[in-house]
ChimeraX commands (.cxc) that place a marker at each C-alpha (Angstrom):
marker #1 position 22.50,16.86,-2.62 radius 0.5
marker #1 position 20.20,13.89,-3.05 radius 0.5
marker #1 position 16.70,13.75,-1.72 radius 0.5
marker #1 position 15.88,11.07,0.73 radius 0.5
marker #1 position 13.18,8.56,0.15 radius 0.5
marker #1 position 11.98,6.04,2.72 radius 0.5
marker #1 position 9.89,3.05,1.48 radius 0.5
marker #1 position 7.98,0.55,3.86 radius 0.5
marker #1 position 7.47,-3.02,2.78 radius 0.5
marker #1 position 10.36,-2.84,0.35 radius 0.5
marker #1 position 11.25,-6.58,0.46 radius 0.5
marker #1 position 9.26,-7.60,-2.61 radius 0.5
marker #1 position 6.75,-6.55,-5.13 radius 0.5
marker #1 position 5.84,-2.94,-5.52 radius 0.5
marker #1 position 8.23,-1.88,-2.65 radius 0.5
marker #1 position 11.23,-3.60,-4.28 radius 0.5
marker #1 position 10.46,-2.15,-7.59 radius 0.5
marker #1 position 10.00,1.21,-6.26 radius 0.5
marker #1 position 13.24,1.23,-4.49 radius 0.5
marker #1 position 15.10,0.31,-7.84 radius 0.5
marker #1 position 13.01,2.96,-9.71 radius 0.5
marker #1 position 13.56,5.82,-7.25 radius 0.5
marker #1 position 17.32,5.06,-6.99 radius 0.5
marker #1 position 17.63,5.12,-10.85 radius 0.5
marker #1 position 15.74,8.49,-10.68 radius 0.5
marker #1 position 18.40,10.01,-8.41 radius 0.5
marker #1 position 16.87,9.57,-4.95 radius 0.5
marker #1 position 18.88,8.12,-1.94 radius 0.5
marker #1 position 16.47,5.51,-0.88 radius 0.5
marker #1 position 16.12,3.99,2.54 radius 0.5
marker #1 position 14.27,0.51,1.95 radius 0.5
marker #1 position 12.57,-0.78,5.07 radius 0.5
marker #1 position 11.46,-4.29,5.81 radius 0.5
marker #1 position 10.18,-6.05,8.86 radius 0.5
marker #1 position 12.87,-8.97,8.58 radius 0.5
marker #1 position 15.62,-7.36,6.25 radius 0.5
marker #1 position 17.80,-10.37,7.15 radius 0.5
marker #1 position 15.48,-12.58,5.11 radius 0.5
marker #1 position 14.97,-10.10,2.17 radius 0.5
marker #1 position 17.65,-11.49,-0.01 radius 0.5
marker #1 position 16.74,-9.72,-3.11 radius 0.5
marker #1 position 16.38,-6.40,-1.44 radius 0.5
marker #1 position 19.87,-6.92,0.17 radius 0.5
marker #1 position 21.41,-7.67,-3.12 radius 0.5
marker #1 position 19.85,-4.68,-4.64 radius 0.5
marker #1 position 21.34,-2.52,-1.86 radius 0.5
marker #1 position 24.68,-4.12,-2.32 radius 0.5
marker #1 position 24.65,-3.25,-6.17 radius 0.5
marker #1 position 23.43,0.27,-5.64 radius 0.5
marker #1 position 25.34,2.73,-3.41 radius 0.5
marker #1 position 22.32,4.91,-3.09 radius 0.5
marker #1 position 20.16,2.31,-1.44 radius 0.5
marker #1 position 20.28,1.23,2.25 radius 0.5
marker #1 position 18.23,-1.36,3.99 radius 0.5
marker #1 position 16.80,-0.70,7.58 radius 0.5
marker #1 position 14.50,-2.84,9.80 radius 0.5
marker #1 position 11.04,-1.38,10.33 radius 0.5
marker #1 position 8.02,-3.00,11.72 radius 0.5
marker #1 position 4.97,-0.73,10.99 radius 0.5
marker #1 position 3.00,-2.35,13.65 radius 0.5
marker #1 position 5.46,-1.51,16.46 radius 0.5
marker #1 position 5.45,2.04,17.85 radius 0.5
marker #1 position 9.02,1.59,19.08 radius 0.5
marker #1 position 10.24,0.30,15.84 radius 0.5
marker #1 position 8.79,3.25,13.89 radius 0.5
marker #1 position 10.18,5.82,16.23 radius 0.5
marker #1 position 13.56,4.17,16.28 radius 0.5
marker #1 position 13.80,3.88,12.44 radius 0.5
marker #1 position 12.55,7.30,11.51 radius 0.5
marker #1 position 14.65,9.24,14.12 radius 0.5
marker #1 position 17.96,7.21,12.94 radius 0.5
marker #1 position 16.98,8.09,9.29 radius 0.5
marker #1 position 16.69,11.71,10.17 radius 0.5
marker #1 position 19.80,11.71,12.49 radius 0.5
marker #1 position 21.89,9.95,9.86 radius 0.5
marker #1 position 20.60,11.44,6.62 radius 0.5
marker #1 position 18.98,14.78,7.86 radius 0.5
marker #1 position 15.58,14.41,6.66 radius 0.5
marker #1 position 12.99,12.20,4.98 radius 0.5
marker #1 position 11.71,14.14,1.80 radius 0.5
marker #1 position 9.52,11.38,0.54 radius 0.5
marker #1 position 7.78,8.71,2.33 radius 0.5
marker #1 position 6.24,5.78,0.32 radius 0.5
marker #1 position 3.76,3.96,2.67 radius 0.5
marker #1 position 3.61,0.49,0.90 radius 0.5
marker #1 position 3.70,-2.10,3.76 radius 0.5
marker #1 position 0.46,-4.05,4.02 radius 0.5
marker #1 position -1.21,-7.61,3.45 radius 0.5
marker #1 position -4.36,-8.89,2.21 radius 0.5
marker #1 position -6.91,-10.89,4.13 radius 0.5
marker #1 position -9.70,-13.11,3.03 radius 0.5
marker #1 position -13.05,-13.85,4.51 radius 0.5
marker #1 position -16.63,-12.41,4.81 radius 0.5
marker #1 position -17.63,-10.83,8.11 radius 0.5
marker #1 position -19.35,-14.00,9.51 radius 0.5
marker #1 position -16.13,-15.92,9.09 radius 0.5
marker #1 position -13.92,-13.30,10.82 radius 0.5
marker #1 position -13.20,-12.98,14.43 radius 0.5
marker #1 position -12.34,-9.55,16.03 radius 0.5
marker #1 position -8.79,-10.49,16.37 radius 0.5
marker #1 position -8.39,-10.78,12.55 radius 0.5
marker #1 position -10.12,-7.41,11.92 radius 0.5
marker #1 position -7.81,-5.78,14.47 radius 0.5
marker #1 position -4.68,-7.26,13.09 radius 0.5
marker #1 position -5.65,-6.10,9.58 radius 0.5
marker #1 position -6.39,-2.54,10.62 radius 0.5
marker #1 position -3.11,-2.67,12.85 radius 0.5
marker #1 position -0.80,-3.40,9.76 radius 0.5
marker #1 position -2.69,-1.79,6.94 radius 0.5
marker #1 position -4.12,1.41,8.63 radius 0.5
marker #1 position -2.31,2.04,11.87 radius 0.5
marker #1 position 0.87,1.14,10.31 radius 0.5
marker #1 position 0.46,3.68,7.73 radius 0.5
marker #1 position -0.63,6.32,10.47 radius 0.5
marker #1 position 2.28,5.38,12.63 radius 0.5
marker #1 position 4.98,5.99,9.95 radius 0.5
marker #1 position 3.30,9.17,8.52 radius 0.5
marker #1 position 2.84,10.68,11.81 radius 0.5
marker #1 position 6.50,10.17,12.60 radius 0.5
marker #1 position 7.78,11.92,9.41 radius 0.5
marker #1 position 5.24,14.84,9.63 radius 0.5
marker #1 position 7.07,17.06,12.09 radius 0.5
marker #1 position 10.23,17.28,9.97 radius 0.5
marker #1 position 8.30,17.97,6.83 radius 0.5
marker #1 position 6.09,20.48,8.47 radius 0.5
marker #1 position 9.09,22.49,9.92 radius 0.5
marker #1 position 10.97,22.20,6.54 radius 0.5
marker #1 position 7.70,23.23,4.67 radius 0.5
marker #1 position 8.45,20.48,2.21 radius 0.5
marker #1 position 7.90,16.94,1.64 radius 0.5
marker #1 position 5.86,14.25,-0.11 radius 0.5
marker #1 position 3.79,11.31,1.18 radius 0.5
marker #1 position 2.66,8.76,-1.19 radius 0.5
marker #1 position 0.56,5.98,0.11 radius 0.5
marker #1 position -0.06,2.74,-1.72 radius 0.5
marker #1 position -3.75,1.95,-1.17 radius 0.5
marker #1 position -5.65,-0.24,-3.39 radius 0.5
marker #1 position -8.76,-0.30,-5.53 radius 0.5
marker #1 position -10.13,-2.06,-2.55 radius 0.5
marker #1 position -9.94,1.36,-0.74 radius 0.5
marker #1 position -12.37,2.79,-3.35 radius 0.5
marker #1 position -14.49,-0.23,-4.28 radius 0.5
marker #1 position -15.14,-2.97,-1.86 radius 0.5
marker #1 position -14.47,-6.53,-3.05 radius 0.5
marker #1 position -16.41,-9.50,-1.79 radius 0.5
marker #1 position -14.61,-11.80,0.83 radius 0.5
marker #1 position -12.18,-8.81,1.57 radius 0.5
marker #1 position -14.05,-7.30,4.32 radius 0.5
marker #1 position -11.15,-6.64,6.73 radius 0.5
marker #1 position -8.91,-5.54,4.01 radius 0.5
marker #1 position -11.51,-3.26,2.28 radius 0.5
marker #1 position -12.16,-1.65,5.80 radius 0.5
marker #1 position -8.37,-0.89,6.29 radius 0.5
marker #1 position -7.99,0.51,2.81 radius 0.5
marker #1 position -11.03,2.55,3.30 radius 0.5
marker #1 position -9.69,3.85,6.50 radius 0.5
marker #1 position -6.37,4.90,4.83 radius 0.5
marker #1 position -8.03,6.60,2.11 radius 0.5
marker #1 position -10.01,8.71,4.64 radius 0.5
marker #1 position -6.88,9.38,6.63 radius 0.5
marker #1 position -4.91,10.77,3.75 radius 0.5
marker #1 position -7.72,12.62,2.25 radius 0.5
marker #1 position -8.24,14.54,5.35 radius 0.5
marker #1 position -4.61,15.04,5.98 radius 0.5
marker #1 position -3.70,16.25,2.60 radius 0.5
marker #1 position -5.69,19.55,2.94 radius 0.5
marker #1 position -4.11,20.42,6.19 radius 0.5
marker #1 position -0.50,19.52,5.05 radius 0.5
marker #1 position -0.85,21.46,1.80 radius 0.5
marker #1 position -0.85,24.60,3.97 radius 0.5
marker #1 position 2.63,23.62,5.09 radius 0.5
marker #1 position 3.99,22.69,1.68 radius 0.5
marker #1 position 3.75,18.96,1.94 radius 0.5
marker #1 position 2.10,16.86,-0.63 radius 0.5
marker #1 position -0.05,13.85,0.19 radius 0.5
marker #1 position -1.16,11.47,-2.49 radius 0.5
marker #1 position -2.66,8.07,-2.69 radius 0.5
marker #1 position -2.10,5.48,-5.41 radius 0.5
marker #1 position -4.81,2.85,-5.99 radius 0.5
marker #1 position -3.34,-0.08,-7.94 radius 0.5
marker #1 position -5.61,-2.87,-9.20 radius 0.5
marker #1 position -4.34,-6.41,-9.66 radius 0.5
marker #1 position -0.45,-6.54,-9.55 radius 0.5
marker #1 position 1.73,-9.59,-10.40 radius 0.5
marker #1 position 3.26,-9.83,-6.90 radius 0.5
marker #1 position 3.10,-12.57,-4.17 radius 0.5
marker #1 position 0.08,-10.64,-2.69 radius 0.5
marker #1 position -2.47,-13.22,-3.82 radius 0.5
marker #1 position -0.24,-16.13,-2.75 radius 0.5
marker #1 position 0.17,-14.76,0.62 radius 0.5
marker #1 position -3.42,-13.77,1.52 radius 0.5
marker #1 position -4.17,-14.60,5.23 radius 0.5
marker #1 position -7.46,-15.32,6.91 radius 0.5
marker #1 position -9.34,-17.99,8.78 radius 0.5
marker #1 position -10.80,-19.37,5.27 radius 0.5
marker #1 position -7.45,-20.72,4.43 radius 0.5
marker #1 position -8.73,-24.16,5.65 radius 0.5
marker #1 position -12.40,-23.69,5.00 radius 0.5
marker #1 position -14.53,-26.49,6.02 radius 0.5
marker #1 position -16.37,-28.39,3.33 radius 0.5
marker #1 position -19.83,-27.59,4.99 radius 0.5
marker #1 position -18.99,-23.94,5.47 radius 0.5
marker #1 position -22.02,-22.17,3.59 radius 0.5
marker #1 position -19.61,-19.71,1.75 radius 0.5
marker #1 position -17.16,-22.34,0.66 radius 0.5
marker #1 position -18.52,-22.47,-3.03 radius 0.5
marker #1 position -18.55,-18.71,-3.32 radius 0.5
marker #1 position -15.18,-18.00,-1.73 radius 0.5
marker #1 position -13.56,-20.84,-3.76 radius 0.5
marker #1 position -14.92,-19.27,-7.05 radius 0.5
marker #1 position -14.00,-15.77,-5.91 radius 0.5
marker #1 position -10.37,-16.99,-5.00 radius 0.5
marker #1 position -9.82,-18.59,-8.31 radius 0.5
marker #1 position -11.05,-15.48,-10.15 radius 0.5
marker #1 position -8.81,-13.12,-8.21 radius 0.5
marker #1 position -5.80,-15.38,-8.66 radius 0.5
marker #1 position -6.41,-15.23,-12.43 radius 0.5
marker #1 position -6.78,-11.56,-12.32 radius 0.5
marker #1 position -3.42,-11.26,-10.41 radius 0.5
marker #1 position -1.57,-13.48,-12.68 radius 0.5
marker #1 position -2.79,-11.12,-15.62 radius 0.5
marker #1 position -2.34,-7.90,-13.67 radius 0.5
marker #1 position 0.17,-5.10,-13.89 radius 0.5
marker #1 position 3.95,-5.53,-13.23 radius 0.5
marker #1 position 5.25,-4.02,-10.04 radius 0.5
marker #1 position 7.70,-2.10,-12.19 radius 0.5
marker #1 position 4.86,-0.40,-13.97 radius 0.5
marker #1 position 3.42,0.59,-10.53 radius 0.5
marker #1 position 6.92,1.82,-9.49 radius 0.5
marker #1 position 6.85,4.08,-12.49 radius 0.5
marker #1 position 3.74,5.71,-11.49 radius 0.5
marker #1 position 5.07,6.35,-8.04 radius 0.5
marker #1 position 8.21,7.93,-9.59 radius 0.5
marker #1 position 5.95,10.16,-11.70 radius 0.5
marker #1 position 4.19,11.44,-8.61 radius 0.5
marker #1 position 7.25,12.07,-6.75 radius 0.5
marker #1 position 8.48,14.18,-9.62 radius 0.5
marker #1 position 5.33,16.10,-10.21 radius 0.5
marker #1 position 5.62,19.70,-8.75 radius 0.5
marker #1 position 1.92,19.77,-8.21 radius 0.5
marker #1 position 0.79,16.25,-7.49 radius 0.5
marker #1 position -2.74,15.31,-7.36 radius 0.5
marker #1 position -4.42,13.59,-4.26 radius 0.5
marker #1 position -5.45,10.43,-5.81 radius 0.5
marker #1 position -4.05,8.31,-8.68 radius 0.5
marker #1 position -4.75,4.96,-10.18 radius 0.5
marker #1 position -1.97,2.75,-11.54 radius 0.5
marker #1 position -3.44,1.89,-14.75 radius 0.5
marker #1 position -6.47,3.09,-17.22 radius 0.5
marker #1 position -8.39,-0.16,-16.10 radius 0.5
marker #1 position -7.99,0.74,-12.43 radius 0.5
marker #1 position -9.05,4.39,-13.18 radius 0.5
marker #1 position -12.27,3.18,-14.90 radius 0.5
marker #1 position -13.17,0.93,-12.05 radius 0.5
marker #1 position -12.63,3.64,-9.50 radius 0.5
marker #1 position -14.77,5.95,-11.60 radius 0.5
marker #1 position -17.77,3.81,-11.04 radius 0.5
marker #1 position -17.67,5.10,-7.48 radius 0.5
marker #1 position -18.15,8.89,-8.70 radius 0.5
marker #1 position -20.66,8.31,-11.62 radius 0.5
marker #1 position -23.15,5.97,-9.68 radius 0.5
marker #1 position -24.32,7.54,-6.35 radius 0.5
marker #1 position -26.56,4.49,-5.72 radius 0.5
marker #1 position -23.86,1.98,-5.75 radius 0.5
marker #1 position -25.71,-0.46,-7.73 radius 0.5
marker #1 position -23.29,-0.60,-10.69 radius 0.5
marker #1 position -20.56,-1.44,-8.01 radius 0.5
marker #1 position -22.59,-4.37,-6.67 radius 0.5
marker #1 position -23.20,-5.61,-10.14 radius 0.5
marker #1 position -19.52,-5.44,-11.14 radius 0.5
marker #1 position -18.21,-6.94,-7.82 radius 0.5
marker #1 position -21.10,-9.53,-7.79 radius 0.5
marker #1 position -20.07,-10.72,-11.09 radius 0.5
marker #1 position -16.59,-11.76,-9.69 radius 0.5
marker #1 position -18.63,-14.56,-7.76 radius 0.5
marker #1 position -20.08,-16.01,-10.86 radius 0.5
marker #1 position -16.82,-16.65,-12.98 radius 0.5
marker link #1:1,2 radius 0.2
marker link #1:2,3 radius 0.2
marker link #1:3,4 radius 0.2
marker link #1:4,5 radius 0.2
marker link #1:5,6 radius 0.2
marker link #1:6,7 radius 0.2
marker link #1:7,8 radius 0.2
marker link #1:8,9 radius 0.2
marker link #1:9,10 radius 0.2
marker link #1:10,11 radius 0.2
marker link #1:11,12 radius 0.2
marker link #1:12,13 radius 0.2
marker link #1:13,14 radius 0.2
marker link #1:14,15 radius 0.2
marker link #1:15,16 radius 0.2
marker link #1:16,17 radius 0.2
marker link #1:17,18 radius 0.2
marker link #1:18,19 radius 0.2
marker link #1:19,20 radius 0.2
marker link #1:20,21 radius 0.2
marker link #1:21,22 radius 0.2
marker link #1:22,23 radius 0.2
marker link #1:23,24 radius 0.2
marker link #1:24,25 radius 0.2
marker link #1:25,26 radius 0.2
marker link #1:26,27 radius 0.2
marker link #1:27,28 radius 0.2
marker link #1:28,29 radius 0.2
marker link #1:29,30 radius 0.2
marker link #1:30,31 radius 0.2
marker link #1:31,32 radius 0.2
marker link #1:32,33 radius 0.2
marker link #1:33,34 radius 0.2
marker link #1:34,35 radius 0.2
marker link #1:35,36 radius 0.2
marker link #1:36,37 radius 0.2
marker link #1:37,38 radius 0.2
marker link #1:38,39 radius 0.2
marker link #1:39,40 radius 0.2
marker link #1:40,41 radius 0.2
marker link #1:41,42 radius 0.2
marker link #1:42,43 radius 0.2
marker link #1:43,44 radius 0.2
marker link #1:44,45 radius 0.2
marker link #1:45,46 radius 0.2
marker link #1:46,47 radius 0.2
marker link #1:47,48 radius 0.2
marker link #1:48,49 radius 0.2
marker link #1:49,50 radius 0.2
marker link #1:50,51 radius 0.2
marker link #1:51,52 radius 0.2
marker link #1:52,53 radius 0.2
marker link #1:53,54 radius 0.2
marker link #1:54,55 radius 0.2
marker link #1:55,56 radius 0.2
marker link #1:56,57 radius 0.2
marker link #1:57,58 radius 0.2
marker link #1:58,59 radius 0.2
marker link #1:59,60 radius 0.2
marker link #1:60,61 radius 0.2
marker link #1:61,62 radius 0.2
marker link #1:62,63 radius 0.2
marker link #1:63,64 radius 0.2
marker link #1:64,65 radius 0.2
marker link #1:65,66 radius 0.2
marker link #1:66,67 radius 0.2
marker link #1:67,68 radius 0.2
marker link #1:68,69 radius 0.2
marker link #1:69,70 radius 0.2
marker link #1:70,71 radius 0.2
marker link #1:71,72 radius 0.2
marker link #1:72,73 radius 0.2
marker link #1:73,74 radius 0.2
marker link #1:74,75 radius 0.2
marker link #1:75,76 radius 0.2
marker link #1:76,77 radius 0.2
marker link #1:77,78 radius 0.2
marker link #1:78,79 radius 0.2
marker link #1:79,80 radius 0.2
marker link #1:80,81 radius 0.2
marker link #1:81,82 radius 0.2
marker link #1:82,83 radius 0.2
marker link #1:83,84 radius 0.2
marker link #1:84,85 radius 0.2
marker link #1:85,86 radius 0.2
marker link #1:86,87 radius 0.2
marker link #1:87,88 radius 0.2
marker link #1:88,89 radius 0.2
marker link #1:89,90 radius 0.2
marker link #1:90,91 radius 0.2
marker link #1:91,92 radius 0.2
marker link #1:92,93 radius 0.2
marker link #1:93,94 radius 0.2
marker link #1:94,95 radius 0.2
marker link #1:95,96 radius 0.2
marker link #1:96,97 radius 0.2
marker link #1:97,98 radius 0.2
marker link #1:98,99 radius 0.2
marker link #1:99,100 radius 0.2
marker link #1:100,101 radius 0.2
marker link #1:101,102 radius 0.2
marker link #1:102,103 radius 0.2
marker link #1:103,104 radius 0.2
marker link #1:104,105 radius 0.2
marker link #1:105,106 radius 0.2
marker link #1:106,107 radius 0.2
marker link #1:107,108 radius 0.2
marker link #1:108,109 radius 0.2
marker link #1:109,110 radius 0.2
marker link #1:110,111 radius 0.2
marker link #1:111,112 radius 0.2
marker link #1:112,113 radius 0.2
marker link #1:113,114 radius 0.2
marker link #1:114,115 radius 0.2
marker link #1:115,116 radius 0.2
marker link #1:116,117 radius 0.2
marker link #1:117,118 radius 0.2
marker link #1:118,119 radius 0.2
marker link #1:119,120 radius 0.2
marker link #1:120,121 radius 0.2
marker link #1:121,122 radius 0.2
marker link #1:122,123 radius 0.2
marker link #1:123,124 radius 0.2
marker link #1:124,125 radius 0.2
marker link #1:125,126 radius 0.2
marker link #1:126,127 radius 0.2
marker link #1:127,128 radius 0.2
marker link #1:128,129 radius 0.2
marker link #1:129,130 radius 0.2
marker link #1:130,131 radius 0.2
marker link #1:131,132 radius 0.2
marker link #1:132,133 radius 0.2
marker link #1:133,134 radius 0.2
marker link #1:134,135 radius 0.2
marker link #1:135,136 radius 0.2
marker link #1:136,137 radius 0.2
marker link #1:137,138 radius 0.2
marker link #1:138,139 radius 0.2
marker link #1:139,140 radius 0.2
marker link #1:140,141 radius 0.2
marker link #1:141,142 radius 0.2
marker link #1:142,143 radius 0.2
marker link #1:143,144 radius 0.2
marker link #1:144,145 radius 0.2
marker link #1:145,146 radius 0.2
marker link #1:146,147 radius 0.2
marker link #1:147,148 radius 0.2
marker link #1:148,149 radius 0.2
marker link #1:149,150 radius 0.2
marker link #1:150,151 radius 0.2
marker link #1:151,152 radius 0.2
marker link #1:152,153 radius 0.2
marker link #1:153,154 radius 0.2
marker link #1:154,155 radius 0.2
marker link #1:155,156 radius 0.2
marker link #1:156,157 radius 0.2
marker link #1:157,158 radius 0.2
marker link #1:158,159 radius 0.2
marker link #1:159,160 radius 0.2
marker link #1:160,161 radius 0.2
marker link #1:161,162 radius 0.2
marker link #1:162,163 radius 0.2
marker link #1:163,164 radius 0.2
marker link #1:164,165 radius 0.2
marker link #1:165,166 radius 0.2
marker link #1:166,167 radius 0.2
marker link #1:167,168 radius 0.2
marker link #1:168,169 radius 0.2
marker link #1:169,170 radius 0.2
marker link #1:170,171 radius 0.2
marker link #1:171,172 radius 0.2
marker link #1:172,173 radius 0.2
marker link #1:173,174 radius 0.2
marker link #1:174,175 radius 0.2
marker link #1:175,176 radius 0.2
marker link #1:176,177 radius 0.2
marker link #1:177,178 radius 0.2
marker link #1:178,179 radius 0.2
marker link #1:179,180 radius 0.2
marker link #1:180,181 radius 0.2
marker link #1:181,182 radius 0.2
marker link #1:182,183 radius 0.2
marker link #1:183,184 radius 0.2
marker link #1:184,185 radius 0.2
marker link #1:185,186 radius 0.2
marker link #1:186,187 radius 0.2
marker link #1:187,188 radius 0.2
marker link #1:188,189 radius 0.2
marker link #1:189,190 radius 0.2
marker link #1:190,191 radius 0.2
marker link #1:191,192 radius 0.2
marker link #1:192,193 radius 0.2
marker link #1:193,194 radius 0.2
marker link #1:194,195 radius 0.2
marker link #1:195,196 radius 0.2
marker link #1:196,197 radius 0.2
marker link #1:197,198 radius 0.2
marker link #1:198,199 radius 0.2
marker link #1:199,200 radius 0.2
marker link #1:200,201 radius 0.2
marker link #1:201,202 radius 0.2
marker link #1:202,203 radius 0.2
marker link #1:203,204 radius 0.2
marker link #1:204,205 radius 0.2
marker link #1:205,206 radius 0.2
marker link #1:206,207 radius 0.2
marker link #1:207,208 radius 0.2
marker link #1:208,209 radius 0.2
marker link #1:209,210 radius 0.2
marker link #1:210,211 radius 0.2
marker link #1:211,212 radius 0.2
marker link #1:212,213 radius 0.2
marker link #1:213,214 radius 0.2
marker link #1:214,215 radius 0.2
marker link #1:215,216 radius 0.2
marker link #1:216,217 radius 0.2
marker link #1:217,218 radius 0.2
marker link #1:218,219 radius 0.2
marker link #1:219,220 radius 0.2
marker link #1:220,221 radius 0.2
marker link #1:221,222 radius 0.2
marker link #1:222,223 radius 0.2
marker link #1:223,224 radius 0.2
marker link #1:224,225 radius 0.2
marker link #1:225,226 radius 0.2
marker link #1:226,227 radius 0.2
marker link #1:227,228 radius 0.2
marker link #1:228,229 radius 0.2
marker link #1:229,230 radius 0.2
marker link #1:230,231 radius 0.2
marker link #1:231,232 radius 0.2
marker link #1:232,233 radius 0.2
marker link #1:233,234 radius 0.2
marker link #1:234,235 radius 0.2
marker link #1:235,236 radius 0.2
marker link #1:236,237 radius 0.2
marker link #1:237,238 radius 0.2
marker link #1:238,239 radius 0.2
marker link #1:239,240 radius 0.2
marker link #1:240,241 radius 0.2
marker link #1:241,242 radius 0.2
marker link #1:242,243 radius 0.2
marker link #1:243,244 radius 0.2
marker link #1:244,245 radius 0.2
marker link #1:245,246 radius 0.2
marker link #1:246,247 radius 0.2
marker link #1:247,248 radius 0.2
marker link #1:248,249 radius 0.2
marker link #1:249,250 radius 0.2
marker link #1:250,251 radius 0.2
marker link #1:251,252 radius 0.2
marker link #1:252,253 radius 0.2
marker link #1:253,254 radius 0.2
marker link #1:254,255 radius 0.2
marker link #1:255,256 radius 0.2
marker link #1:256,257 radius 0.2
marker link #1:257,258 radius 0.2
marker link #1:258,259 radius 0.2
marker link #1:259,260 radius 0.2
marker link #1:260,261 radius 0.2
marker link #1:261,262 radius 0.2
marker link #1:262,263 radius 0.2
marker link #1:263,264 radius 0.2
marker link #1:264,265 radius 0.2
marker link #1:265,266 radius 0.2
marker link #1:266,267 radius 0.2
marker link #1:267,268 radius 0.2
marker link #1:268,269 radius 0.2
marker link #1:269,270 radius 0.2
marker link #1:270,271 radius 0.2
marker link #1:271,272 radius 0.2
marker link #1:272,273 radius 0.2
marker link #1:273,274 radius 0.2
marker link #1:274,275 radius 0.2
marker link #1:275,276 radius 0.2
marker link #1:276,277 radius 0.2
view
């Protein structure tokens, strides 16, 4: 019998590529999206692959999460693998952000992960089996400038999953995080934030314009979503998965700075250089 994988944020990018890759690896995939009726590429993929089905899921809604997860378990029997992928970026340094923006980013990127994970845990715990793979970001390890709300949400997810992993291991459930660097997805084109229409006299304008251009260039030269999906499939197939993965050698090298320099000075040097390009 096929194992059941559930993916959030599957309408494009990493989520879409992971849907295809897991289906090819033999999983039965429930690919979720907030507005599946507009996810044309995902729906076309599901139409071509009998082991893929599309369901609506808004990770910011308690009711939507409860309804979706319970219906998957009722219809298919279990969620054997959860891939938390839904999320969005946000630009702005703290002075430019209001509390509403901070709260919205945390609700989607952090509480959204917590909601869906919490909903699948009882079934996995009782079965004493299951896997949770959460796509975080290098921003969850190394904070980048003008990404304060996004950094905070990804740091929170890393802490949530690291604490959860030790407990769930006692119940046979494996918890892992994957930290991609730049990926060629619509992510950079869809960055939200109050700085989208930054005033000409904003004291941060020159810096943020420079940083935005640098990040757009890095994104266009980044990994393909398919290469990240391959790593997710490898984690899902590993009989003893690690807690933490990076999606490329470059990402691993950047994350390693956090471990080898307890002062943080090399981090500031590296991230500050992104403002000078």
